[in-house]
C-alpha positions in Angstrom: -0.1 -0.4 0.0 0.9 3.7 -0.4 3.4 5.0 2.2 1.2 8.1 4.1 2.8 11.7 4.6 1.3 12.8 7.2 -2.4 12.1 7.5 -3.1 11.7 3.7 -2.3 8.7 1.6 0.0 8.9 -1.0 -1.6 7.5 -4.4 0.9 5.8 -6.7 -1.4 7.2 -9.5 -3.3 10.9 -9.5 -6.6 11.9 -11.2 -4.7 13.5 -13.9 -2.6 10.4 -14.8 -5.8 8.4 -14.8 -7.3 11.0 -17.0 -4.7 10.9 -19.3 -4.5 7.4 -20.0 -8.2 7.3 -20.8 -8.0 9.7 -23.1 -7.6 8.3 -26.2 -10.8 6.4 -25.2 -12.6 9.3 -24.7 -11.2 11.3 -27.9 -12.5 8.0 -30.0 -16.1 8.4 -28.1 -16.6 11.9 -28.8 -15.7 11.9 -32.5 -17.7 8.7 -32.8 -20.7 10.5 -31.0 -20.6 13.2 -33.7 -20.5 10.9 -36.6 -23.6 9.8 -35.0 -25.4 12.5 -34.1 -24.5 13.6 -38.0 -25.9 10.6 -39.2 -28.9 10.7 -37.4 -29.6 14.2 -38.3 -29.5 12.7 -42.0 -31.8 10.3 -41.2 -34.0 12.4 -39.5 -34.2 14.8 -42.4 -34.7 12.0 -45.1 -37.6 10.9 -42.8 -39.0 14.4 -42.7 -38.8 14.8 -46.5 -40.4 11.1 -47.3 -43.1 12.0 -44.7 -43.8 15.5 -46.5 -44.5 14.2 -50.0 -46.3 11.4 -48.9 -48.6 13.5 -47.3 -48.9 16.1 -50.0 -50.1 13.1 -52.3 -52.2 11.9 -49.5 -53.9 15.1 -49.1 -54.3 15.5 -52.8 -56.6 12.3 -53.2 -59.4 13.7 -52.4 -59.4 17.2 -54.5 -58.7 14.6 -57.4 -61.4 12.2 -56.6 -63.9 15.1 -56.5 -62.8 16.1 -60.3 -63.9 12.6 -61.3 -66.3 12.4 -63.8 -66.5 8.9 -64.5 -65.6 5.4 -62.6 -63.0 5.1 -64.9 -61.7 8.6 -63.7 -61.8 7.4 -59.9 -60.0 4.3 -61.0 -57.3 6.1 -62.7 -56.9 8.5 -59.7 -56.8 5.1 -57.2 -54.2 3.5 -59.6 -51.9 6.5 -59.8 -52.1 6.9 -56.2 -51.3 3.2 -55.1 -48.4 3.3 -57.8 -46.8 6.4 -56.5 -47.0 5.0 -52.9 -45.4 1.8 -53.7 -42.8 3.2 -55.6 -42.1 6.0 -53.0 -41.8 3.8 -50.0 -39.7 1.4 -51.8 -37.4 4.0 -52.6 -37.5 5.7 -49.0 -37.0 2.1 -47.9 -33.9 2.0 -49.9 -32.3 5.3 -49.0 -33.2 4.4 -45.2 -31.5 1.2 -45.7 -28.4 3.0 -47.6 -28.2 5.6 -44.5 -28.2 2.7 -41.8 -25.6 1.1 -43.9 -23.4 4.4 -44.0 -24.0 4.6 -40.2 -22.8 0.9 -39.7 -19.5 1.5 -41.9 -18.6 4.8 -40.5 -19.0 3.4 -36.9 -16.7 0.5 -37.9 -14.3 2.3 -39.6 -14.1 4.8 -36.7 -13.5 2.1 -34.3 -10.9 0.1 -36.2 -9.1 3.6 -36.7 -8.7 4.3 -33.1 -7.9 0.6 -32.2 -5.4 0.5 -34.7 -3.7 4.0 -32.9 -4.0 2.5 -29.9 -1.9 -0.5 -30.9 0.5 1.7 -32.3 0.7 4.0 -29.2 1.5 0.6 -26.9 
């Protein structure tokens, strides 16, 4: 155990030394958090744009139906609506998948980079 000077024990490692040992890990986590929040902002932006596009089209259908003169017109409005909705949902899902993949790849790359840097320092 550490020797005492007066009434206070002498600690072999001070807080500053312990903090300095953890600095690379803290820096890595700060960078990962920054990247994650930027990626999350991109996902939120894409999601909001998708929802906005869908709402605009969803809310246009009643007006389009009101303008229909025949059953064929009603069929055309619904057919276009569902075709557009399916296409937009598919492309939205693809975009969200790409964003999720990008987040995972960036996280893995950053972790590997910090791990390699830590190994090189020791």
